[in-house]
Structure formats: structure tokens, C-alpha cells
Backbone as a printed PyTorch tensor [residue, N CA C, xyz], in Angstrom:
tensor([[[174.0450, 216.6510, 154.0190],
         [175.2050, 216.0430, 153.3790],
         [175.5480, 214.7470, 154.1120]],

        [[175.6580, 213.6510, 153.3940],
         [175.9630, 212.3450, 153.9810],
         [177.4030, 212.2920, 154.4860]],

        [[177.5780, 211.6020, 155.6020],
         [178.9100, 211.4260, 156.1910],
         [179.4080, 210.0290, 155.8780]],

        [[180.6720, 209.9210, 155.5580],
         [181.3430, 208.6340, 155.4310],
         [182.4280, 208.6020, 156.4960]],

        [[182.4370, 207.5280, 157.2820],
         [183.4420, 207.3420, 158.3200],
         [184.5670, 206.4960, 157.7290]],

        [[185.7900, 206.9440, 157.9480],
         [186.9610, 206.2130, 157.4710],
         [187.8840, 205.8920, 158.6360]],

        [[188.3400, 204.6540, 158.6850],
         [189.4650, 204.3240, 159.5490],
         [190.6840, 204.9620, 158.8930]],

        [[191.7700, 205.1370, 159.6240],
         [192.9430, 205.7970, 159.0450],
         [193.9860, 204.7780, 158.5580]],

        [[194.6680, 204.1460, 159.5000],
         [195.7790, 203.2550, 159.1510],
         [195.2720, 202.0200, 158.4100]],

        [[195.8120, 201.7900, 157.2200],
         [195.4140, 200.6480, 156.4120],
         [194.3000, 200.9560, 155.4270]],

        [[193.6240, 202.0940, 155.6180],
         [192.5670, 202.5210, 154.7030],
         [193.0440, 203.7290, 153.8970]],

        [[193.5690, 204.7310, 154.6120],
         [194.0600, 205.9470, 153.9700],
         [195.5690, 205.8820, 153.7760]],

        [[196.2600, 205.4080, 154.7900],
         [197.7270, 205.3540, 154.7420],
         [198.2380, 203.9440, 154.9870]],

        [[199.4630, 203.7290, 154.5120],
         [200.1370, 202.4540, 154.7230],
         [200.3580, 202.2520, 156.2150]],

        [[200.3940, 200.9950, 156.6190],
         [200.6960, 200.6720, 158.0070],
         [201.7430, 199.5630, 158.0010]],

        [[203.0170, 199.9640, 157.9260],
         [204.0830, 198.9810, 157.7810],
         [204.2700, 198.0720, 159.0000]],

        [[203.9340, 198.5570, 160.1920],
         [204.0410, 197.7590, 161.4130],
         [202.7750, 197.9250, 162.2230]],

        [[202.9140, 197.8170, 163.5270],
         [201.7510, 197.9920, 164.3890],
         [201.3400, 199.4550, 164.5250]],

        [[202.3030, 200.3610, 164.3620],
         [202.0200, 201.7830, 164.5740],
         [202.7700, 202.6370, 163.5580]],

        [[202.1260, 203.7080, 163.1240],
         [202.7890, 204.7570, 162.3640],
         [203.1520, 205.7990, 163.4070]],

        [[204.4430, 206.0820, 163.5600],
         [204.8790, 206.8900, 164.7030],
         [205.3710, 208.2920, 164.3650]],

        [[205.4620, 208.6190, 163.0770],
         [205.9470, 209.9540, 162.7220],
         [205.3510, 210.3990, 161.3930]],

        [[205.4510, 211.6900, 161.1420],
         [204.9450, 212.2370, 159.8880],
         [205.7250, 211.6580, 158.7020]],

        [[206.9990, 211.3550, 158.8960],
         [207.8000, 210.7700, 157.8170],
         [207.3460, 209.3520, 157.4850]],

        [[206.8510, 208.6150, 158.4890],
         [206.3490, 207.2530, 158.2650],
         [204.9520, 207.2590, 157.6540]],

        [[204.2460, 208.3880, 157.7880],
         [202.8650, 208.4500, 157.3200],
         [202.8670, 208.6090, 155.7930]],

        [[202.5180, 207.5390, 155.0890],
         [202.5270, 207.5080, 153.6350],
         [201.1590, 207.0710, 153.1250]],

        [[200.5230, 207.8610, 152.2680],
         [199.1950, 207.4590, 151.7840],
         [199.2550, 206.2220, 150.8940]],

        [[198.2140, 205.4320, 150.9760],
         [198.0380, 204.3010, 150.0690],
         [197.7600, 204.9000, 148.6910]],

        [[198.3900, 204.3880, 147.6360],
         [198.1430, 204.9530, 146.3040],
         [196.6510, 205.0330, 145.9780]],

        [[196.2220, 206.2160, 145.5760],
         [194.8370, 206.4480, 145.1840],
         [193.9150, 206.8740, 146.3150]],

        [[194.3540, 206.7420, 147.5680],
         [193.4400, 207.0450, 148.6830],
         [193.1440, 208.5400, 148.8070]],

        [[194.1400, 209.3720, 148.6280],
         [193.9380, 210.8190, 148.7600],
         [192.9940, 211.3160, 147.6690]],

        [[193.2230, 210.8640, 146.4570],
         [192.3560, 211.2530, 145.3330],
         [190.9320, 210.7310, 145.5520]],

        [[190.8110, 209.5290, 146.1160],
         [189.4840, 208.9700, 146.4030],
         [188.7450, 209.8380, 147.4190]],

        [[189.4600, 210.3020, 148.4370],
         [188.8490, 211.1660, 149.4430],
         [188.3920, 212.4810, 148.8090]],

        [[189.2170, 213.0410, 147.9510],
         [188.8540, 214.2880, 147.2760],
         [187.6160, 214.0820, 146.4100]],

        [[187.5570, 212.9780, 145.6840],
         [186.4030, 212.6990, 144.8240],
         [185.1250, 212.5310, 145.6510]],

        [[185.2450, 211.8550, 146.7970],
         [184.0800, 211.6830, 147.6670],
         [183.5740, 213.0410, 148.1570]],

        [[184.5100, 213.9020, 148.5520],
         [184.1360, 215.2480, 148.9950],
         [183.4780, 216.0460, 147.8850]],

        [[184.0330, 215.9570, 146.6870],
         [183.4770, 216.6850, 145.5470],
         [182.0900, 216.1640, 145.1690]],

        [[181.8270, 214.8940, 145.5290],
         [180.5120, 214.3020, 145.2410],
         [179.4830, 214.6310, 146.3260]],

        [[179.9160, 215.3850, 147.3560],
         [178.9720, 215.8240, 148.3710],
         [179.0210, 215.0880, 149.6960]],

        [[179.9770, 214.1960, 149.8600],
         [180.1080, 213.4810, 151.1330],
         [181.0200, 214.2470, 152.0810]],

        [[180.6890, 214.2290, 153.3740],
         [181.5910, 214.7360, 154.4070],
         [182.3930, 213.5470, 154.9140]],

        [[183.6930, 213.7330, 155.0860],
         [184.5570, 212.6520, 155.5270],
         [185.0000, 212.8700, 156.9610]],

        [[184.7210, 211.8760, 157.7980],
         [185.1610, 211.9000, 159.1880],
         [186.0330, 210.6700, 159.4170]],

        [[187.1620, 210.8780, 160.0320],
         [188.0980, 209.7890, 160.3050],
         [187.9580, 209.3880, 161.7620]],

        [[187.8230, 208.0800, 162.0050],
         [187.7420, 207.5220, 163.3580],
         [188.8830, 206.5130, 163.4870]],

        [[189.8540, 206.8150, 164.3360],
         [191.0640, 206.0000, 164.3800],
         [191.5290, 205.7120, 165.8040]],

        [[191.8710, 204.4570, 166.0610],
         [192.5080, 204.0910, 167.3190],
         [193.9750, 204.4800, 167.2120]],

        [[194.4780, 205.2070, 168.1890],
         [195.8810, 205.6310, 168.1900],
         [196.4990, 205.3520, 169.5590]],

        [[196.5260, 204.0640, 169.9410],
         [197.0570, 203.7080, 171.2460],
         [198.5670, 203.8750, 171.3430]],

        [[199.2330, 204.1920, 170.2390],
         [200.6570, 204.5120, 170.2900],
         [200.9190, 205.7130, 171.1900]],

        [[199.9120, 206.5730, 171.3360],
         [200.0310, 207.7060, 172.2560],
         [200.2040, 207.2040, 173.6880]],

        [[199.3190, 206.2990, 174.1110],
         [199.3820, 205.8070, 175.4940],
         [200.6020, 204.9220, 175.7320]],

        [[201.1100, 204.3350, 174.6710],
         [202.2990, 203.4820, 174.7880],
         [203.5920, 204.2860, 174.7300]],

        [[203.4840, 205.5950, 174.4520],
         [204.6650, 206.4500, 174.3860],
         [205.4740, 206.2940, 173.1160]],

        [[204.8650, 205.7370, 172.0570],
         [205.5760, 205.5370, 170.7930],
         [205.6600, 206.8180, 169.9730]],

        [[204.7400, 207.7390, 170.2250],
         [204.7500, 209.0610, 169.6160],
         [203.9380, 209.9710, 170.5300]],

        [[204.0580, 211.2730, 170.3050],
         [203.3140, 212.2020, 171.1520],
         [202.2670, 212.9440, 170.3290]],

        [[201.5160, 213.7940, 171.0080],
         [200.4180, 214.5070, 170.3600],
         [200.9020, 215.3880, 169.2130]],

        [[202.0900, 215.9840, 169.3560],
         [202.6380, 216.7910, 168.2590],
         [202.8810, 215.9370, 167.0190]],

        [[203.3750, 214.7060, 167.2190],
         [203.5890, 213.7880, 166.0910],
         [202.2590, 213.4590, 165.4170]],

        [[201.2450, 213.1530, 166.2300],
         [199.9360, 212.8080, 165.6820],
         [199.3370, 213.9820, 164.9170]],

        [[199.4410, 215.1710, 165.4940],
         [198.9040, 216.3580, 164.8190],
         [199.6420, 216.6420, 163.5090]],

        [[200.9450, 216.3630, 163.4680],
         [201.7120, 216.5460, 162.2290],
         [201.2440, 215.5590, 161.1560]],

        [[200.9750, 214.3190, 161.5580],
         [200.4600, 213.3330, 160.6060],
         [199.1170, 213.7800, 160.0500]],

        [[198.2540, 214.2710, 160.9350],
         [196.9250, 214.6920, 160.4980],
         [196.9710, 215.9720, 159.6640]],

        [[197.9160, 216.8490, 159.9620],
         [198.0860, 218.0540, 159.1300],
         [198.5300, 217.6570, 157.7190]],

        [[199.4210, 216.6780, 157.6290],
         [199.8770, 216.1800, 156.3220],
         [198.7060, 215.5810, 155.5510]],

        [[197.9080, 214.7650, 156.2280],
         [196.7360, 214.1500, 155.6140],
         [195.7810, 215.2140, 155.0830]],

        [[195.4390, 216.1780, 155.9270],
         [194.5110, 217.2450, 155.5170],
         [195.0650, 218.0390, 154.3300]],

        [[196.3560, 218.3740, 154.3750],
         [196.9660, 219.1610, 153.3010],
         [196.9300, 218.3980, 151.9780]],

        [[197.2260, 217.1100, 152.0150],
         [197.2010, 216.3090, 150.7840],
         [195.7930, 216.2460, 150.1950]],

        [[194.8040, 216.0530, 151.0600],
         [193.4150, 215.9820, 150.5780],
         [192.9830, 217.3400, 150.0170]],

        [[193.3450, 218.4130, 150.7040],
         [192.9970, 219.7590, 150.2160],
         [193.6860, 220.0520, 148.8900]],

        [[194.9410, 219.6650, 148.7620],
         [195.6650, 219.8660, 147.4980],
         [195.0120, 219.1070, 146.3510]],

        [[194.3460, 218.0030, 146.6650],
         [193.6610, 217.2010, 145.6460],
         [192.2430, 217.7070, 145.3820]],

        [[191.8160, 218.7480, 146.1110],
         [190.5050, 219.3300, 145.8780],
         [189.4150, 218.8440, 146.8150]],

        [[189.7980, 218.2350, 147.9380],
         [188.8060, 217.7250, 148.8900],
         [188.9770, 218.3390, 150.2630]],

        [[188.2810, 217.7670, 151.2170],
         [188.3310, 218.2730, 152.5820],
         [188.0280, 217.1370, 153.5550]],

        [[188.7220, 217.1440, 154.6830],
         [188.4280, 216.2300, 155.7750],
         [187.6120, 217.0250, 156.7920]],

        [[186.3920, 216.5880, 157.0410],
         [185.5050, 217.3270, 157.9400],
         [185.9420, 217.2120, 159.3970]],

        [[186.5450, 216.0790, 159.7610],
         [186.9870, 215.9180, 161.1410],
         [187.8090, 214.6580, 161.3190]],

        [[188.7430, 214.7160, 162.2570],
         [189.5570, 213.5540, 162.6110],
         [189.3650, 213.3160, 164.1030]],

        [[188.9100, 212.1230, 164.4430],
         [188.5950, 211.7550, 165.8100],
         [189.4320, 210.5270, 166.1610]],

        [[190.1020, 210.5690, 167.3100],
         [190.9970, 209.4590, 167.6460],
         [190.8500, 209.0540, 169.1030]],

        [[191.1150, 207.7860, 169.3380],
         [191.1590, 207.2380, 170.6860],
         [192.6240, 207.0710, 171.0460]],

        [[193.0950, 207.7220, 172.1350],
         [194.4970, 207.6300, 172.5280],
         [194.7860, 206.4780, 173.5020]],

        [[193.7570, 205.7230, 173.8530],
         [193.8760, 204.7370, 174.9230],
         [194.3860, 203.3780, 174.4440]],

        [[194.9130, 202.6080, 175.3780],
         [195.3230, 201.2290, 175.0850],
         [194.1250, 200.3090, 175.3190]],

        [[194.2360, 199.0730, 174.8740],
         [193.1560, 198.1090, 175.0830],
         [192.8820, 197.9130, 176.5650]],

        [[193.9230, 197.9760, 177.3830],
         [193.7890, 197.7550, 178.8260],
         [192.9460, 198.8290, 179.5030]],

        [[192.8020, 199.9950, 178.8720],
         [192.0380, 201.0880, 179.4740],
         [190.5290, 200.8400, 179.4600]],

        [[190.0720, 199.9190, 178.6130],
         [188.6360, 199.6050, 178.5090],
         [187.7640, 200.8510, 178.3550]],

        [[188.1780, 201.7380, 177.4740],
         [187.4260, 202.9660, 177.2440],
         [186.2860, 202.7170, 176.2490]],

        [[185.3870, 203.6600, 176.1480],
         [184.2690, 203.5740, 175.1960],
         [184.6870, 203.9900, 173.7920]],

        [[185.7700, 204.7730, 173.6990],
         [186.1020, 205.3370, 172.3880],
         [186.9720, 204.4090, 171.5360]],

        [[187.5800, 203.3990, 172.1310],
         [188.4290, 202.5010, 171.3540],
         [187.5520, 201.5270, 170.5660]],

        [[187.7190, 201.5450, 169.2460],
         [186.9560, 200.6060, 168.4240],
         [187.3250, 199.1810, 168.8370]],

        [[186.3740, 198.2890, 168.9900],
         [185.0160, 198.3040, 168.4370],
         [183.9750, 199.0800, 169.2460]],

        [[184.3680, 199.7260, 170.3250],
         [183.4360, 200.5970, 171.0350],
         [182.9750, 201.7260, 170.1190]],

        [[181.8440, 202.3170, 170.4410],
         [181.2550, 203.3220, 169.5470],
         [181.4620, 204.7620, 170.0190]],

        [[182.2950, 204.9630, 171.0170],
         [182.4830, 206.3080, 171.5620],
         [182.9110, 207.3440, 170.5380]],

        [[183.8330, 206.9770, 169.6360],
         [184.2580, 207.9340, 168.6000],
         [183.0850, 208.3110, 167.6990]],

        [[182.2470, 207.3360, 167.3910],
         [181.0980, 207.6130, 166.5300],
         [180.0670, 208.4760, 167.2600]],

        [[179.9390, 208.2710, 168.5710],
         [179.0460, 209.1310, 169.3610],
         [179.5180, 210.5830, 169.2920]],

        [[180.8270, 210.7880, 169.3860],
         [181.3920, 212.1400, 169.3190],
         [181.1530, 212.7510, 167.9290]],

        [[181.3250, 211.9400, 166.8910],
         [181.0900, 212.4260, 165.5260],
         [179.6270, 212.8450, 165.3620]],

        [[178.7070, 212.0260, 165.8730],
         [177.2890, 212.3910, 165.7960],
         [177.0220, 213.7240, 166.4960]],

        [[177.6080, 213.8970, 167.6730],
         [177.4090, 215.1410, 168.4210],
         [178.0260, 216.3300, 167.6840]],

        [[179.2270, 216.1310, 167.1460],
         [179.9360, 217.2070, 166.4460],
         [179.1620, 217.6900, 165.2150]],

        [[178.5760, 216.7470, 164.4860],
         [177.8780, 217.0950, 163.2420],
         [176.3600, 217.1850, 163.4310]],

        [[175.9010, 216.9560, 164.6600],
         [174.4830, 217.0320, 164.9920],
         [173.6380, 216.2200, 164.0050]],

        [[174.0210, 214.9470, 163.8690],
         [173.3310, 214.0620, 162.9410],
         [173.4510, 212.6250, 163.4140]],

        [[172.6520, 211.7680, 162.8620],
         [172.7570, 210.3320, 163.1310],
         [173.6720, 209.6960, 162.0810]],

        [[174.4670, 208.7500, 162.5220],
         [175.3200, 208.0160, 161.5810],
         [174.6440, 206.7400, 161.0820]],

        [[173.4100, 206.5190, 161.4990],
         [172.6820, 205.3300, 161.0580],
         [172.6540, 205.2860, 159.5300]],

        [[173.0470, 204.1700, 158.9820],
         [173.0910, 203.9190, 157.5360],
         [174.2070, 204.6440, 156.8000]],

        [[175.1220, 205.2910, 157.5210],
         [176.3060, 205.8670, 156.8720],
         [177.3190, 204.7520, 156.6120]],

        [[178.1300, 204.9200, 155.6010],
         [179.2080, 203.9580, 155.3550],
         [180.3230, 204.1610, 156.3750]],

        [[180.8830, 203.0450, 156.8370],
         [182.0650, 203.0610, 157.7040],
         [183.0720, 202.1370, 157.0420]],

        [[184.1880, 202.7070, 156.5760],
         [185.1960, 201.9640, 155.8220],
         [186.3800, 201.6390, 156.7290]],

        [[186.6920, 200.3560, 156.8390],
         [187.8140, 199.9250, 157.6610],
         [188.5310, 198.7320, 157.0710]],

        [[189.6270, 198.3570, 157.7110],
         [190.3970, 197.2080, 157.2430],
         [190.5280, 196.1230, 158.3090]],

        [[189.8850, 196.3160, 159.4550],
         [189.9710, 195.3330, 160.5290],
         [188.5900, 195.0000, 161.0720]],

        [[188.4930, 193.8210, 161.6710],
         [187.2260, 193.3460, 162.2250],
         [186.6360, 194.3640, 163.2000]],

        [[187.4770, 194.9600, 164.0350],
         [186.9490, 195.9000, 165.0350],
         [186.3000, 197.1240, 164.3860]],

        [[186.7840, 197.5440, 163.2100],
         [186.1290, 198.6390, 162.4790],
         [184.7230, 198.2240, 162.0680]],

        [[184.6180, 197.0140, 161.5430],
         [183.3310, 196.5090, 161.0720],
         [182.3620, 196.3080, 162.2340]],

        [[182.8740, 195.8000, 163.3570],
         [182.0400, 195.6030, 164.5380],
         [181.5320, 196.9410, 165.0760]],

        [[182.3890, 197.9420, 165.0550],
         [182.0000, 199.2810, 165.4860],
         [180.8940, 199.8200, 164.5790]],

        [[181.0580, 199.6340, 163.2850],
         [180.0620, 200.0960, 162.3150],
         [178.7010, 199.4750, 162.5930]],

        [[178.6780, 198.1640, 162.7480],
         [177.4190, 197.4550, 162.9730],
         [176.7900, 197.8710, 164.3000]],

        [[177.6080, 198.0180, 165.3380],
         [177.0910, 198.4030, 166.6540],
         [176.4050, 199.7740, 166.6180]],

        [[176.8360, 200.6350, 165.7020],
         [176.2670, 201.9790, 165.6000],
         [175.2000, 202.0830, 164.5090]],

        [[174.9450, 200.9990, 163.7840],
         [173.9470, 201.0320, 162.7180],
         [174.4690, 201.5730, 161.4080]],

        [[175.8010, 201.6110, 161.2660],
         [176.4170, 202.0420, 160.0050],
         [176.4990, 200.8590, 159.0380]],

        [[176.7700, 201.1600, 157.7860],
         [176.9910, 200.1260, 156.7780],
         [178.4830, 199.7740, 156.7880]],

        [[178.8360, 198.5440, 157.1790],
         [180.2480, 198.1750, 157.2400],
         [180.8340, 197.9250, 155.8550]],

        [[182.0250, 198.4920, 155.6320],
         [182.7470, 198.3230, 154.3710],
         [184.1650, 197.8860, 154.7110]],

        [[184.5900, 196.7820, 154.1280],
         [185.9530, 196.2820, 154.3160],
         [186.7580, 196.5520, 153.0530]],

        [[187.9030, 197.2000, 153.2310],
         [188.8380, 197.3390, 152.1090],
         [189.9730, 196.3440, 152.3240]],

        [[190.4840, 195.7950, 151.2200],
         [191.5220, 194.7670, 151.2980],
         [192.9170, 195.3520, 151.4590]],

        [[193.0300, 196.6770, 151.4870],
         [194.3270, 197.3040, 151.7510],
         [194.6400, 197.1390, 153.2400]],

        [[195.8210, 197.5590, 153.6420],
         [196.1960, 197.4470, 155.0470],
         [196.1080, 196.0090, 155.5180]],

        [[195.3170, 195.7950, 156.5520],
         [195.1270, 194.4430, 157.1010],
         [193.8410, 193.8020, 156.5710]],

        [[193.2830, 194.3730, 155.5230],
         [192.0040, 193.9150, 155.0000],
         [191.9940, 192.5000, 154.4680]],

        [[193.0410, 192.1110, 153.7600],
         [193.1160, 190.7200, 153.2470],
         [193.1150, 189.7360, 154.4110]],

        [[193.9040, 190.0460, 155.4260],
         [193.9850, 189.2170, 156.6350],
         [192.6130, 189.1700, 157.3260]],

        [[191.9230, 190.2960, 157.3860],
         [190.5970, 190.3590, 158.0090],
         [189.5970, 189.5420, 157.2110]],

        [[189.6420, 189.6410, 155.9020],
         [188.7310, 188.8790, 155.0480],
         [188.9180, 187.3820, 155.2680]],

        [[190.1600, 186.9440, 155.3100],
         [190.4630, 185.5370, 155.5590],
         [189.9360, 185.1200, 156.9330]],

        [[190.1390, 185.9650, 157.9200],
         [189.6530, 185.6970, 159.2720],
         [188.1300, 185.5630, 159.2940]],

        [[187.4470, 186.4310, 158.5580],
         [185.9860, 186.3740, 158.5120],
         [185.4900, 185.1200, 157.8000]],

        [[186.2600, 184.6220, 156.8470],
         [185.8690, 183.3830, 156.1660],
         [186.0920, 182.1800, 157.0830]],

        [[187.1570, 182.2280, 157.8880],
         [187.4680, 181.1190, 158.7860],
         [186.6150, 181.1540, 160.0510]],

        [[186.2760, 182.3400, 160.5070],
         [185.5040, 182.5210, 161.7380],
         [184.4020, 183.5490, 161.4670]],

        [[183.3480, 183.1250, 160.7720],
         [182.3000, 184.0650, 160.3670],
         [181.6010, 184.7070, 161.5670]],

        [[181.2070, 185.9400, 161.3740],
         [180.4380, 186.6940, 162.3650],
         [179.1170, 187.0390, 161.6960]],

        [[178.0130, 186.4420, 162.1510],
         [176.7190, 186.6910, 161.4960],
         [176.3500, 188.1780, 161.4040]],

        [[176.8120, 188.9880, 162.3600],
         [176.4660, 190.4100, 162.3180],
         [177.1870, 191.1430, 161.1860]],

        [[178.2310, 190.5190, 160.6320],
         [179.0180, 191.1600, 159.5780],
         [178.7130, 190.5930, 158.1920]],

        [[177.6580, 189.8100, 158.0770],
         [177.3360, 189.1300, 156.8170],
         [177.0880, 190.1080, 155.6680]],

        [[176.5930, 191.3100, 155.9770],
         [176.2790, 192.2880, 154.9250],
         [177.4320, 193.2400, 154.6370]],

        [[178.6220, 192.9290, 155.0930],
         [179.7830, 193.7860, 154.8570],
         [180.1390, 193.7980, 153.3750]],

        [[180.2310, 194.9880, 152.8150],
         [180.6790, 195.1390, 151.4270],
         [182.2060, 195.1010, 151.4220]],

        [[182.7770, 194.4960, 150.3820],
         [184.2370, 194.3520, 150.3000],
         [184.7370, 194.9900, 149.0050]],

        [[185.7790, 195.8100, 149.1380],
         [186.3930, 196.4800, 147.9960],
         [187.9050, 196.3210, 148.0840]],

        [[188.5690, 196.4500, 146.9490],
         [190.0270, 196.3310, 146.9300],
         [190.6870, 197.4080, 147.7750]],

        [[190.1730, 198.6390, 147.6620],
         [190.7930, 199.7650, 148.3610],
         [189.8050, 200.9250, 148.4160]],

        [[190.2430, 202.0190, 148.9970],
         [189.3800, 203.1860, 149.1510],
         [188.9610, 203.7590, 147.8000]],

        [[189.8410, 203.6970, 146.8270],
         [189.5100, 204.2170, 145.4920],
         [188.3470, 203.4360, 144.8770]],

        [[188.3750, 202.1200, 145.0010],
         [187.2840, 201.3180, 144.4520],
         [185.9780, 201.5890, 145.2070]],

        [[186.0700, 201.7280, 146.5250],
         [184.8810, 202.0860, 147.2950],
         [184.3230, 203.4410, 146.8570]],

        [[185.1970, 204.4310, 146.6470],
         [184.7620, 205.7580, 146.2360],
         [183.9900, 205.6890, 144.9270]],

        [[184.4840, 204.8950, 143.9640],
         [183.7700, 204.7230, 142.6940],
         [182.3460, 204.2200, 142.9540]],

        [[182.2420, 203.2230, 143.8250],
         [180.9310, 202.6290, 144.1710],
         [180.0200, 203.6750, 144.8210]],

        [[180.5180, 204.3500, 145.8530],
         [179.7000, 205.2960, 146.6220],
         [179.2340, 206.4570, 145.7570]],

        [[180.1000, 206.9550, 144.9050],
         [179.7520, 208.0870, 144.0410],
         [178.7040, 207.6490, 143.0060]],

        [[178.8760, 206.4630, 142.4520],
         [177.9310, 205.9490, 141.4610],
         [176.5660, 205.7100, 142.1020]],

        [[176.5660, 205.2490, 143.3510],
         [175.3210, 204.9220, 144.0520],
         [174.5850, 206.1620, 144.5520]],

        [[175.3140, 207.2700, 144.7330],
         [174.7060, 208.4930, 145.3100],
         [173.6820, 209.1310, 144.3980]]])
């Protein structure tokens, strides 16, 4: 079963500021939950790889994060899908850890957890660091224009990165899901 890696904030849920700090603030982007369910029903396993440095900054705690992820899982399950795993980096940029995107540590953990290679898997994100992480691991980078995606697209046009030239661009996760399901 093919795995699709999804960033969380800006891809699955709205990101009104720099951080989503509570379950009440965690609001899905319209169509994202249904898109995840459709991808699951089409045979894809969904793994979420998300930087959550709000933990290290003390903006929320592990119970808050787990509540957000429980809400996410419940919504996807109610729509007929499943989240295979949620993997997060709790560190700040200053920590220089391997798991903070664009580092590939989260993807290494996903590979170990599912005992598979992520080479050529789709990695859907809304920021340059998501795309850089995808390319560094041999994944297919996908940019959605939701979240910070429009800003990222503009940045890539103004400051092109040759390694990201093959990045596919979609309006949102729902449009990507249509593409991935049709291509499968």
C-alpha cells in the first residue's frame, strides 16, 4: 500500500497565526478531511509529518497536541478514512535536530515504522521546508496553495530552487486527492 506524507498546519487544518495552540483553534481546511478519507479508501496510507515547535516554546503542551490529533483522527474516521500515523518534531529551530523539517528525521521514523522506503511517495506541504524535506528523502514534492502555499509559490518564483523544479502544485488537498486517485 502506497504511503502519502502530509504536512499538518496549512495542508489539513487552518493556520491563523504561527501556531495552532489548542483543540478549539484546530479547524480543518474545507474539503481536507474528506480528501484524506477518499485517499484512504483508494488504498493510500496517510502519514502526517509536522513541525510542532510550539511545544518547546511552551505555547501548548503534549496534552493539547494529543487532543488536536485525536480530533483530526476522529474527523477522518467519521468520514470513512484512517490516519496511519502522526509524527511530529517538538524542537525549535535553535535545537538543530534531525527531525525538524527540512531535515528528514521524521521521514526516517516513518520508514522504520512502516518498514518501507518513502522513495517516490508523495509529500504534500505548504512551505518550502516541506518540499526540501521531500526532495532530500527522494519523495515527490507537492505544494498546495492553502495555508502558506500561495506565499511559498511566490517565493519559489522570486527565488527559484533547482531541486524543486518538479514540484507539483495544487489548490488544496482535495484537488491533490483527485489527482492522486485518478493516477493510481
